[in-house]
N, C-alpha and C positions, 0 to 999 in steps of 0.2 A: 499498530505497534512495529510495524517496520519502520516505517517514517522517523518514529521517534529512537529505534534503535540504531539507524543511520546517523542523526543527529549526535547522539551518544559517541558512536564510533570517531566521529570528527571532532569532537569536543573538546578543545585544548584551551589551554590560556592565551597564546599567542593569536588562537582563532577567533573573529568576531563574529558570532551567529545571533542574528536576529529573527524573530517570530512573528507571525500574525495570526490569529488564532481566533475562533469563537466556539466553543468558550474555550478558555485556556487547558487544557486536558493535563498535562503530564508538568508540572513544577521541574525544570533542569537547571540545576545550577550551574552558572556560568553561563547562561546563554541570557540574550533579552528578550523578553516574552513579553507581548502587547496583545490585549483581550481586546477585540471590536468591541463599540458601543454607538451602533447607528444613531440613539437620541443625542448623543454628545458629539455626533459628526464624525466619530472614529469608523470609519467603513473600511473594508480590506483594501481598496486601491486608496484612501488617502492616508491612511498609515503607511502603506507599502510604500508610498510616496517619499514620507516623510523616512524612511527606515533605510533608503537608500541614499540618504545624504549621510548617514552615519557611516559611510563606506566599510557596510557589512563582506566578510568574506563568503558567508552561507546565510542565506533568506530561507525562512520555510512559511510558506504560506499555509495555513491549514486546509483551506478548500477553495479552489477555483470553480466559483459561481456563476459568476458573469463575464461577460467578453473585456471590460474595461479592466478588470483584475488579471485577468489571461495575456492580457497585451502588455500590462506593467510588467508581469513576471517573465514572459517571453522575452521584453526588451532586456531587464535585468539582467537574464543569462546572457544574452548578447554581450552585454557589454562587462563578461567576465566573472559575475558572480555564478555560485554554485545556486541555484535555486531548486528547493523542494517543494512538491507540494500533492496534494489529493483531486483526482477529479473521480466524480462515481461516474463510472462505465463498467461492463461486463467483459470487455478483453482490452488489450493492448491496441489494437486494430482502432476499437470504438472510440479510443482517447483522441485518436488523430481525426477521427470522423466528427468527434464533437466540438473540438477545438475550431476545425472550420467553420461547421455550423454556429457557434459564435461568432463568426465573421472574421477570423484570424487568417491570413494568407498564408498560402502553403509555403511560400521562401521563407515567411517568418520561422514558421513551426519545424521547417528543417534545418534552420541555421541554429535553433534554440535548443533543441531536445538530442539530449546524447543518451538518455534510457527510459523506458518506460514500464512500470512493473503493474502485471494485473495479479492480484490476491483473492483467495478465494479463502473461506472461513470452511474449518472442517466440524462436523457435528462431533461431539462426543458421547459415545455410547455410554450406557447404565454400567457400572462396574459389577453389579448385580445380576443382571440378565444376559450380558453378552454372551455369545457363546461362538464357537469358530463354525466359519461357512467355507471353509475352504483354505488353498496356499496360492500365494500370489505367482509361484511358478506355475499352476495350473491354467493361468489366463491366456487368452487366445495370443498366438505367436505374433501377429500383426500389432499387438499393444508393447510390446518389445522394441527396444531401439537397434535402427540396422547395426550397432558397433558390437551387438551379442551376436559374434559369426556364427554359432552353433545354435543360435534361436533359443528355444524351450529348455534344452540340457544346457546350456551355457547358463541360461537366467536360472535354473533350478539351482546352480551352484553357486550364484551370487545370491539370490533374495532366499531367504529362511523367513519372508514375513508372512504371519497367516493374517486370512482376510476374516473380520469378525461382522458380525449382525446384532442388533437389539432385539429383545424379544418381549418386550414388556411386562415388569413384573409388578408387585404390588408397591415397590419403591420407587417406581417413575411413571406408572401408568396415569398418573395427574398433572405430568408433567406435558409440556408440548415436546412434539419429538425435535430430537437434538438435545435436549438438555437434560442433564445426569446431577443427581446430589450426589456431594460428594462422598 
């Protein structure tokens, strides 16, 4: 959802936003969205090449899966287009490594990338059995940022968040860990 939120924030009538997706996940008014169809010859790289001829301000590539798509996306970024995409890695540094493993030159990566975001999904605890498991202020001092000058005492004044844990009740015991019924 972070990718679509970024697109929504930039979505204006005077901004030409084009996307290449597989599948088209969220229809957004005002965007030129194209779903790929390999059987019809609509691959990420073929559609991306065609979209660049439409003079887009912003290009969204649903997922960079191969070297050719990565290279076209990075070249588009080098020519002044804002390119947003996803690449399945576990961290921001792994993103750079993955692009290099795809055969993308380091100079191309460094000249095209301006931001890399790593996102993790957080499990939702069952509202029926979750219990208080402590306070965020009780966490070890080493976990607090250096700007919390007085360490835990300062952090205790800032953070009032309780830490909760699930205990598996009859309402959630049949669900996989991390899933909860509304």
